[in-house]
C-alpha positions in Angstrom: 0.0 0.0 0.0 3.0 2.3 0.5 3.6 2.5 -3.3 0.1 3.9 -4.0 0.3 6.2 -1.0 3.6 7.6 -2.3 2.1 8.1 -5.8 -1.1 9.8 -4.5 0.9 12.0 -2.1 2.5 13.5 -5.2 -0.9 14.6 -6.3 -2.5 15.9 -3.1 -2.4 15.7 0.7 -4.7 12.9 2.0 -6.2 13.0 5.5 -5.9 9.8 7.5 -9.7 9.2 7.5 -9.8 9.6 3.7 -6.8 7.3 3.3 -8.4 4.6 5.6 -11.6 4.8 3.6 -9.8 4.7 0.3 -7.6 1.7 1.2 -10.6 -0.2 2.6 -11.9 -0.3 -1.0 -8.7 -1.7 -2.6 -8.2 -5.3 -3.3 -4.8 -6.9 -4.3 -5.0 -9.0 -7.5 -2.2 -11.1 -8.9 -2.2 -11.8 -12.6 0.0 -14.4 -14.2 2.3 -13.6 -17.1 0.5 -13.7 -20.5 -2.9 -13.8 -18.9 -5.7 -11.7 -20.5 -7.6 -10.2 -17.6 -10.1 -8.1 -19.5 -11.4 -9.5 -22.8 -13.1 -7.7 -25.6 -16.8 -7.0 -25.0 -16.4 -7.4 -21.2 -17.3 -4.4 -19.1 -14.3 -3.0 -17.2 -15.2 -3.0 -13.6 -11.8 -2.1 -12.1 -9.3 0.7 -12.1 -6.0 -0.6 -10.9 -2.7 0.7 -9.7 0.3 -1.5 -10.8 2.5 -2.5 -7.8 4.7 -4.6 -10.1 4.6 -5.8 -13.7 3.7 -4.6 -17.2 0.3 -4.6 -18.9 -0.4 -4.4 -22.6 -3.6 -2.8 -24.0 -4.4 -4.2 -27.4 -7.1 -4.9 -30.1 -7.1 -8.6 -30.9 -7.4 -9.9 -34.4 -8.0 -13.4 -35.9 -4.4 -13.5 -37.0 -2.3 -12.7 -33.9 0.4 -11.1 -36.0 -2.2 -8.4 -36.9 -3.1 -7.5 -33.3 -2.8 -3.8 -32.6 -0.9 -2.8 -29.4 -1.7 0.7 -28.5 -0.6 1.0 -24.9 1.5 -0.3 -22.1 1.2 0.4 -18.4 4.0 -0.1 -15.8 4.8 -0.2 -12.1 3.4 2.9 -10.3 0.9 3.7 -13.0 -2.9 3.2 -13.2 -4.3 0.9 -15.7 -7.9 0.3 -16.9 -10.0 0.0 -20.1 -10.8 3.5 -18.9 -13.5 4.3 -21.5 -15.3 1.1 -20.6 -14.9 1.7 -16.9 -16.3 5.2 -17.1 -19.3 4.3 -19.3 -19.8 0.8 -17.9 -20.1 -0.4 -21.5 -18.3 -3.3 -23.2 -14.6 -2.8 -23.9 -13.3 -2.6 -27.5 -9.9 -3.9 -26.5 -8.2 -6.3 -24.1 -5.7 -6.0 -21.2 -2.9 -8.6 -20.8 -0.2 -9.0 -18.2 3.1 -9.3 -20.0 4.9 -10.2 -16.8 3.6 -11.6 -13.5 1.7 -8.5 -12.3 0.3 -7.3 -9.0 -2.5 -4.8 -9.0 -4.3 -2.8 -6.3 -7.8 -2.6 -7.8 -11.0 -0.7 -7.0 -14.4 -1.5 -8.5 -16.5 1.1 -10.2 -19.1 1.2 -7.4 -16.4 1.4 -4.7 -14.8 4.4 -6.5 -18.2 6.1 -6.6 -18.3 5.7 -2.8 -14.8 7.1 -2.5 -15.9 10.1 -4.6 -19.0 10.6 -2.4 -17.5 10.0 1.0 -14.0 11.6 1.0 -12.7 15.0 0.3 -9.7 13.8 -1.6 -11.6 11.3 -3.9 -12.6 13.8 -6.6 -9.2 15.4 -6.6 -7.5 12.1 -7.1 -10.0 11.1 -9.7 -9.6 14.2 -11.7 -5.8 14.3 -11.6 -5.6 10.6 -12.5 -8.0 11.1 -15.5 -5.9 14.1 -16.5 -2.7 12.1 -16.5 -4.3 9.3 -18.5 -5.5 11.9 -21.0 -2.1 13.4 -21.4 -0.5 10.0 -22.0 -3.1 9.3 -24.7 -2.7 12.7 -26.3 1.1 12.4 -26.4 0.9 9.0 -28.1 -1.5 10.3 -30.7 0.7 13.3 -31.4 3.7 11.1 -31.7 1.9 8.9 -34.3 0.9 11.9 -36.3 4.1 14.0 -36.1 7.1 11.5 -35.8 8.4 9.0 -38.2 8.5 5.3 -37.2 12.2 5.6 -36.6 11.7 8.7 -34.4 9.0 7.0 -32.4 11.3 4.0 -31.8 14.1 6.2 -30.7 11.9 8.2 -28.4 10.5 5.1 -26.9 14.0 3.6 -26.4 15.2 6.9 -24.9 12.2 7.3 -22.5 11.8 3.7 -21.5 14.9 1.6 -22.4 13.7 -1.2 -20.1 10.9 -1.9 -22.5 13.2 -3.5 -24.9 14.2 -6.1 -22.3 10.6 -6.8 -21.1 8.3 -6.4 -24.1 8.5 -8.6 -27.2 9.5 -6.7 -30.4 6.3 -7.7 -32.1 4.3 -5.7 -29.5 6.7 -2.7 -29.8 6.5 -2.7 -33.6 2.7 -2.7 -33.3 2.8 0.1 -30.7 4.9 2.4 -32.9 2.8 1.5 -35.9 5.1 -0.5 -38.1 5.4 -4.2 -39.1 7.9 -6.4 -37.3 10.0 -6.4 -40.5 10.1 -2.6 -40.6 11.2 -2.5 -37.0 13.9 -4.9 -37.8 15.2 -2.6 -40.5 15.0 0.4 -38.2 17.0 -1.5 -35.6 19.7 -2.5 -38.1 20.1 1.1 -39.3 20.6 2.3 -35.7 
């Protein structure tokens, strides 16, 4: 619980009663490596803080080589099929643990109680939503403004550990190129 407290303390000061109420709603979940823990057309009922591990957000295809990876979440970040979570409608994508992953999760209904019964709930919710939006916006801008090679270099510079953890086929999909194109980019560099 200390990890999530340290993260949230960066956003705002939390009173002890608010913290106690908030943590009473969290449940620890352990997801095995390669497990899909939210499938397409399921309603996302959790927002989760990653204590350890890596999660991939992707759109499945009949041919696995055509899957579209559009996001990764790491230790000390929140993860959710956030649009499905907010609207309580079926998800258009899946969540998969790429490594053994430990999550602190809160259900949609419990989060609504946190919003209603604590002073800090709405602040944390708003700031977390803003951070998720900024990550999404930055990714979209990168896809529109940078070449595939520039996207790869930027990813490598910002998160060099990715290349050790995440299979290249997912990285190529994430930066919007085929595995063969990524291989050519890597050879040039």
